GUSE-75367 format. One record per residue (C-alpha): x, y, z; residue number from 1. Coordinates in Angstrom, 2 decimals, always signed. Example, Ala and Ser with C-alpha at 12.3 -4.5 7.8 and 13.67 -1.06 7.14 Angstrom:
<vexdos>
VEXDO        xx        yy        zz     n
VEXDO    +12.30     -4.50     +7.80     1
VEXDO    +13.67     -1.06     +7.14     2
</vexdos>
This chain:
<vexdos>
VEXDO        xx        yy        zz     n
VEXDO    -54.07     +0.16    +13.67     1
VEXDO    -56.93     +2.14    +15.19     2
VEXDO    -58.20     +0.57    +18.41     3
VEXDO    -61.91     +1.09    +17.77     4
VEXDO    -62.99     -0.63    +20.99     5
VEXDO    -61.33     -0.10    +24.35     6
VEXDO    -61.03     -3.26    +26.44     7
VEXDO    -59.24     -3.71    +29.75     8
VEXDO    -58.04     -6.86    +31.48     9
VEXDO    -61.33     -7.41    +33.26    10
VEXDO    -63.21     -7.10    +29.95    11
VEXDO    -61.00     -9.78    +28.40    12
VEXDO    -61.53    -12.07    +31.39    13
VEXDO    -65.30    -11.69    +31.10    14
VEXDO    -65.17    -12.50    +27.39    15
VEXDO    -63.09    -15.64    +27.95    16
VEXDO    -65.63    -16.93    +30.44    17
VEXDO    -67.94    -17.46    +27.45    18
VEXDO    -65.40    -20.09    +26.35    19
VEXDO    -64.61    -21.50    +29.80    20
VEXDO    -61.09    -20.15    +29.38    21
VEXDO    -58.92    -18.36    +31.92    22
VEXDO    -56.74    -15.42    +30.93    23
VEXDO    -52.99    -15.57    +31.45    24
VEXDO    -52.07    -12.40    +29.57    25
VEXDO    -53.18    -10.34    +26.60    26
VEXDO    -51.79     -7.74    +24.22    27
VEXDO    -53.35     -5.28    +21.81    28
VEXDO    -52.17     -5.77    +18.20    29
VEXDO    -51.26     -2.46    +16.59    30
VEXDO    -50.72     -3.73    +13.04    31
VEXDO    -53.59     -3.53    +10.56    32
VEXDO    -56.30     -0.95    +10.03    33
VEXDO    -59.78     -2.47     +9.94    34
VEXDO    -60.74     -4.03    +13.28    35
VEXDO    -59.66     -4.34    +16.92    36
VEXDO    -57.38     -7.31    +17.66    37
VEXDO    -55.81     -8.78    +20.76    38
VEXDO    -53.44    -11.69    +21.31    39
VEXDO    -54.91    -13.63    +24.21    40
VEXDO    -52.96    -16.27    +26.13    41
VEXDO    -54.71    -18.83    +28.28    42
VEXDO    -53.47    -21.90    +30.11    43
VEXDO    -54.89    -24.03    +27.27    44
VEXDO    -53.86    -22.15    +24.14    45
VEXDO    -53.12    -18.85    +22.44    46
VEXDO    -55.82    -17.00    +20.49    47
VEXDO    -56.56    -13.90    +18.49    48
VEXDO    -59.65    -12.01    +19.65    49
VEXDO    -61.05     -9.88    +16.82    50
VEXDO    -63.84     -7.35    +17.29    51
VEXDO    -65.16     -6.43    +13.87    52
VEXDO    -66.29     -3.15    +12.37    53
VEXDO    -67.95     -4.97     +9.45    54
VEXDO    -71.21     -5.88    +11.23    55
VEXDO    -72.81     -9.15    +12.32    56
VEXDO    -74.00    -10.28     +8.88    57
VEXDO    -70.57     -9.96     +7.25    58
VEXDO    -68.93    -11.55    +10.29    59
VEXDO    -71.29    -14.52     +9.99    60
VEXDO    -70.27    -14.93     +6.34    61
VEXDO    -66.61    -14.66     +7.34    62
VEXDO    -67.00    -17.41     +9.94    63
VEXDO    -68.66    -19.67     +7.35    64
VEXDO    -65.81    -18.98     +4.93    65
VEXDO    -63.13    -19.80     +7.53    66
VEXDO    -64.94    -23.08     +8.17    67
VEXDO    -64.93    -23.77     +4.42    68
VEXDO    -61.20    -23.08     +4.18    69
VEXDO    -60.60    -25.52     +7.01    70
VEXDO    -62.55    -28.18     +5.08    71
VEXDO    -60.20    -27.67     +2.12    72
VEXDO    -57.11    -27.71     +4.37    73
VEXDO    -56.25    -24.17     +3.37    74
VEXDO    -53.90    -22.66     +5.98    75
VEXDO    -55.67    -19.85     +7.81    76
VEXDO    -57.30    -19.09    +11.17    77
VEXDO    -59.56    -21.66    +12.84    78
VEXDO    -62.39    -20.45    +15.05    79
VEXDO    -62.91    -21.36    +18.71    80
VEXDO    -66.52    -22.06    +19.67    81
VEXDO    -67.94    -20.64    +22.88    82
VEXDO    -69.18    -22.97    +25.63    83
VEXDO    -72.73    -22.78    +24.20    84
VEXDO    -71.50    -23.69    +20.71    85
VEXDO    -71.52    -20.25    +19.10    86
VEXDO    -68.71    -19.09    +16.87    87
VEXDO    -69.74    -15.43    +16.88    88
VEXDO    -70.16    -13.54    +20.14    89
VEXDO    -71.23     -9.94    +20.75    90
VEXDO    -68.96     -7.46    +22.54    91
VEXDO    -70.47     -4.06    +23.23    92
VEXDO    -72.84     -4.53    +20.31    93
VEXDO    -70.11     -5.61    +17.88    94
VEXDO    -69.52     -9.06    +16.41    95
VEXDO    -66.38    -10.86    +17.54    96
VEXDO    -64.51    -14.10    +16.88    97
VEXDO    -61.96    -15.91    +19.00    98
VEXDO    -59.55    -17.48    +16.52    99
VEXDO    -56.82    -20.00    +17.16   100
VEXDO    -53.44    -18.31    +17.04   101
VEXDO    -51.38    -19.28    +13.98   102
VEXDO    -47.71    -19.60    +14.89   103
VEXDO    -45.84    -17.51    +12.39   104
VEXDO    -44.66    -14.00    +11.75   105
VEXDO    -45.11    -11.17     +9.30   106
VEXDO    -41.99    -10.60     +7.21   107
VEXDO    -41.40     -6.99     +6.23   108
VEXDO    -39.54     -7.99     +3.06   109
VEXDO    -40.25    -11.10     +0.99   110
VEXDO    -37.56    -12.64     -1.21   111
VEXDO    -38.35    -14.32     -4.52   112
VEXDO    -38.74    -17.79     -2.98   113
VEXDO    -41.17    -16.49     -0.38   114
VEXDO    -43.14    -14.62     -3.05   115
VEXDO    -43.33    -17.83     -5.09   116
VEXDO    -44.95    -19.50     -2.08   117
VEXDO    -47.39    -16.63     -1.62   118
VEXDO    -48.37    -16.83     -5.28   119
VEXDO    -48.99    -20.56     -4.98   120
VEXDO    -51.14    -20.04     -1.89   121
VEXDO    -53.30    -17.45     -3.70   122
VEXDO    -53.84    -19.91     -6.54   123
VEXDO    -54.79    -22.69     -4.10   124
VEXDO    -57.37    -20.34     -2.64   125
VEXDO    -58.69    -19.28     -6.04   126
VEXDO    -59.47    -22.86     -7.08   127
VEXDO    -61.65    -23.52     -4.03   128
VEXDO    -65.30    -23.40     -5.17   129
VEXDO    -66.70    -19.97     -4.33   130
VEXDO    -69.64    -20.17     -1.88   131
VEXDO    -72.85    -18.37     -2.84   132
VEXDO    -72.96    -16.24     +0.33   133
VEXDO    -69.96    -14.12     -0.69   134
VEXDO    -70.55    -10.69     -2.28   135
VEXDO    -70.01    -10.44     -6.04   136
VEXDO    -68.01     -7.22     -5.77   137
VEXDO    -64.96     -6.12     -3.82   138
VEXDO    -65.52     -4.09     -0.64   139
VEXDO    -63.68     -1.11     -2.12   140
VEXDO    -63.85     -1.88     -5.81   141
VEXDO    -65.31     +0.21     -8.61   142
VEXDO    -68.80     +0.03     -7.16   143
VEXDO    -67.67     +2.04     -4.11   144
VEXDO    -65.67     +4.84     -5.76   145
VEXDO    -68.66     +7.20     -5.64   146
VEXDO    -68.51     +7.44     -1.85   147
VEXDO    -65.37     +9.59     -2.01   148
VEXDO    -66.99    +12.07     -4.40   149
VEXDO    -68.92    +15.29     -3.71   150
VEXDO    -67.39    +15.69     -0.26   151
VEXDO    -65.47    +18.87     -1.05   152
VEXDO    -62.40    +17.57     +0.74   153
VEXDO    -59.93    +17.29     -2.13   154
VEXDO    -61.19    +18.34     -5.55   155
VEXDO    -58.02    +17.17     -7.32   156
VEXDO    -58.31    +13.66     -5.90   157
VEXDO    -62.03    +13.47     -6.60   158
VEXDO    -61.43    +14.41    -10.24   159
VEXDO    -58.69    +11.78    -10.47   160
VEXDO    -61.02     +9.08     -9.10   161
VEXDO    -63.70    +10.07    -11.60   162
VEXDO    -61.22     +9.74    -14.44   163
VEXDO    -59.96     +6.40    -13.20   164
VEXDO    -63.48     +5.08    -12.79   165
VEXDO    -64.24     +5.80    -16.44   166
VEXDO    -60.84     +4.41    -17.49   167
VEXDO    -61.30     +1.13    -15.60   168
VEXDO    -64.89     +0.62    -16.73   169
VEXDO    -63.73     +1.05    -20.31   170
VEXDO    -60.56     -1.05    -20.01   171
VEXDO    -61.66     -4.14    -18.06   172
VEXDO    -62.85     -6.71    -20.62   173
VEXDO    -65.81     -9.01    -20.16   174
VEXDO    -65.28    -12.74    -19.85   175
VEXDO    -62.51    -12.74    -17.23   176
VEXDO    -62.67    -15.70    -14.80   177
VEXDO    -64.36    -15.05    -11.45   178
VEXDO    -64.04    -17.02     -8.23   179
VEXDO    -63.14    -16.94     -4.56   180
VEXDO    -60.53    -14.27     -3.79   181
VEXDO    -58.92    -13.00     -0.60   182
VEXDO    -58.91     -9.43     -1.90   183
VEXDO    -56.35     -7.99     +0.52   184
VEXDO    -53.08     -9.93     +0.24   185
VEXDO    -50.72     -7.42     +1.83   186
VEXDO    -47.56     -8.34     +3.70   187
VEXDO    -49.26     -8.07     +7.09   188
VEXDO    -51.82    -10.72     +6.08   189
VEXDO    -49.20    -13.34     +5.19   190
VEXDO    -47.50    -15.38     +7.90   191
VEXDO    -44.19    -17.22     +7.59   192
VEXDO    -42.33    -19.65     +9.79   193
VEXDO    -38.73    -18.95     +8.99   194
VEXDO    -38.61    -18.86     +5.19   195
VEXDO    -41.66    -21.08     +4.78   196
VEXDO    -45.18    -19.88     +4.10   197
VEXDO    -47.46    -20.67     +7.03   198
VEXDO    -50.88    -19.05     +6.54   199
VEXDO    -52.97    -16.39     +4.87   200
VEXDO    -55.13    -14.48     +7.35   201
VEXDO    -57.74    -11.70     +7.55   202
VEXDO    -60.41    -12.70     +5.03   203
VEXDO    -62.75     -9.77     +5.70   204
VEXDO    -62.53     -8.60     +2.07   205
VEXDO    -63.05    -12.05     +0.54   206
VEXDO    -65.56    -12.09     -2.31   207
VEXDO    -66.55    -13.68     -5.62   208
VEXDO    -64.69    -11.47     -8.06   209
VEXDO    -62.11    -11.32    -10.84   210
VEXDO    -59.43    -13.89     -9.98   211
VEXDO    -56.77    -11.68    -11.53   212
VEXDO    -57.73     -8.93     -9.08   213
VEXDO    -56.33    -11.10     -6.26   214
VEXDO    -52.95    -11.18     -8.01   215
VEXDO    -53.12     -7.46     -8.73   216
VEXDO    -53.78     -6.65     -5.08   217
VEXDO    -51.06     -9.07     -3.94   218
VEXDO    -48.56     -7.33     -6.21   219
VEXDO    -49.47     -3.98     -4.67   220
VEXDO    -49.23     -5.52     -1.20   221
VEXDO    -45.95     -7.42     -1.60   222
VEXDO    -44.00     -6.31     -4.68   223
VEXDO    -43.72     -2.53     -4.28   224
VEXDO    -40.62     -0.76     -3.01   225
VEXDO    -40.39     +3.02     -2.69   226
VEXDO    -43.70     +3.31     -4.56   227
VEXDO    -42.26     +1.47     -7.56   228
VEXDO    -43.26     -1.94     -8.88   229
VEXDO    -40.44     -4.51     -8.66   230
VEXDO    -40.97     -6.68    -11.74   231
VEXDO    -38.59     -9.50    -10.65   232
VEXDO    -40.71     -9.87     -7.51   233
VEXDO    -43.87     -9.84     -9.60   234
VEXDO    -42.38    -12.58    -11.78   235
VEXDO    -41.75    -14.78     -8.72   236
VEXDO    -45.25    -14.23     -7.37   237
VEXDO    -46.81    -15.05    -10.76   238
VEXDO    -44.59    -18.11    -11.26   239
VEXDO    -45.78    -19.46     -7.92   240
VEXDO    -49.38    -18.77     -8.85   241
VEXDO    -49.07    -20.52    -12.19   242
VEXDO    -47.51    -23.58    -10.57   243
VEXDO    -51.03    -24.24     -9.26   244
VEXDO    -53.35    -22.43    -11.66   245
VEXDO    -52.44    -21.30    -15.17   246
VEXDO    -53.54    -17.78    -16.04   247
VEXDO    -55.68    -17.43    -19.12   248
VEXDO    -54.34    -15.30    -21.97   249
VEXDO    -56.75    -12.47    -21.16   250
VEXDO    -55.70    -12.54    -17.50   251
VEXDO    -52.04    -12.18    -18.47   252
VEXDO    -52.87     -9.29    -20.76   253
VEXDO    -54.84     -7.46    -18.05   254
VEXDO    -52.67     -8.20    -15.02   255
VEXDO    -50.91     -4.83    -15.20   256
VEXDO    -54.29     -3.10    -15.43   257
VEXDO    -55.46     -4.96    -12.32   258
VEXDO    -52.34     -3.95    -10.39   259
VEXDO    -53.22     -0.35    -11.17   260
VEXDO    -56.88     -1.03    -10.30   261
VEXDO    -55.87     -2.49     -6.93   262
VEXDO    -53.79     +0.58     -6.08   263
VEXDO    -56.58     +2.94     -7.14   264
VEXDO    -59.12     +0.98     -5.10   265
VEXDO    -56.89     +0.98     -2.02   266
VEXDO    -56.34     +4.72     -2.34   267
VEXDO    -60.11     +5.20     -2.52   268
VEXDO    -60.63     +3.10     +0.64   269
VEXDO    -57.94     +4.96     +2.56   270
VEXDO    -59.31     +8.34     +1.50   271
VEXDO    -62.84     +7.34     +2.51   272
VEXDO    -61.80     +5.67     +5.76   273
VEXDO    -59.51     +8.33     +7.16   274
VEXDO    -61.11    +11.47     +5.76   275
VEXDO    -64.84    +10.66     +5.70   276
VEXDO    -65.86     +7.58     +7.70   277
VEXDO    -63.42     +7.84    +10.62   278
VEXDO    -61.37    +11.03    +10.16   279
VEXDO    -57.88    +10.57    +11.59   280
VEXDO    -55.56    +13.49    +10.96   281
VEXDO    -52.28    +11.57    +11.02   282
VEXDO    -53.65     +9.05     +8.51   283
VEXDO    -55.54    +11.45     +6.26   284
VEXDO    -52.80    +11.48     +3.62   285
VEXDO    -52.17     +7.71     +3.49   286
VEXDO    -54.15     +7.44     +0.27   287
VEXDO    -51.42     +9.37     -1.56   288
VEXDO    -49.05     +6.40     -1.32   289
VEXDO    -51.47     +4.34     -3.40   290
VEXDO    -52.04     +7.18     -5.86   291
VEXDO    -48.29     +7.24     -6.44   292
VEXDO    -48.18     +3.45     -6.92   293
VEXDO    -51.06     +3.54     -9.40   294
VEXDO    -49.32     +6.23    -11.42   295
VEXDO    -46.00     +4.35    -11.32   296
VEXDO    -47.59     +1.12    -12.55   297
VEXDO    -49.29     +3.00    -15.38   298
VEXDO    -45.97     +4.38    -16.62   299
VEXDO    -44.46     +0.89    -17.18   300
VEXDO    -44.85     -0.06    -20.82   301
VEXDO    -47.10     -3.04    -21.46   302
VEXDO    -44.33     -4.64    -23.51   303
VEXDO    -41.84     -4.39    -20.66   304
VEXDO    -44.33     -5.68    -18.09   305
VEXDO    -45.25     -8.72    -20.17   306
VEXDO    -41.65     -9.51    -21.08   307
VEXDO    -40.29     -9.30    -17.53   308
VEXDO    -43.22    -10.98    -15.77   309
VEXDO    -44.04    -13.78    -18.21   310
</vexdos>
């Protein structure tokens, strides 16, 4: 993870004073790629301090969403209010939240039982009524592909994105169910306690969008090994999902397309993030992993995908 904001021990102490908390110890979290995160221990509790790159308005919507999830008893991160009652504070001009630490760990590899649980948790999220303050498009969905074009960085990739944009616009049917989605269910956003699902975290990409997109992204984030889609894992994830919410026929028929879409979209975000927005040499080629996954998914026959997954 890129540490976008440098904070030392004294900075952390000053921040905790806004909550009438005293610092015991803290640690920068290296995993992830979007914001700056610290584990903060106090005498009262353990917290995650997140300083966001998404701006105050989006952070306000995120805090409202986390409150909504708490109302529906969905396992995620609760927010600590400051001593003056605010959930959002400002740190060097950036919005920040102090979230209660969720005891659990990221598992590098998920077995079929764990994937079943993840699928069920996605479905539980998807059936929560979508609030009207969420965006109606994904943060790096089709609507954002144009930002990687005309930059003269990689003509081959830009041409590929143009082709995929046209392909997806033509292939995604109208009438698919929309609702509340997480939008970024990768392994590092799922916490387990032993073999048991504990929480889904990091809702910065949550939106009102195609429900099947959430499954597609989760498959990219949890069911890929060596850039290849593992259909038995996909089957477990989908079985868990359907234990809570049954997929409509059209969703089943387009799931493979949405897995490819998710990989294409993630490649576009990585290319934009590490080559245009915040150029980082050692990460500049990370988008290629997702290009490879998208191509691999596309080569699986629709008949085989449907037979092995459903």
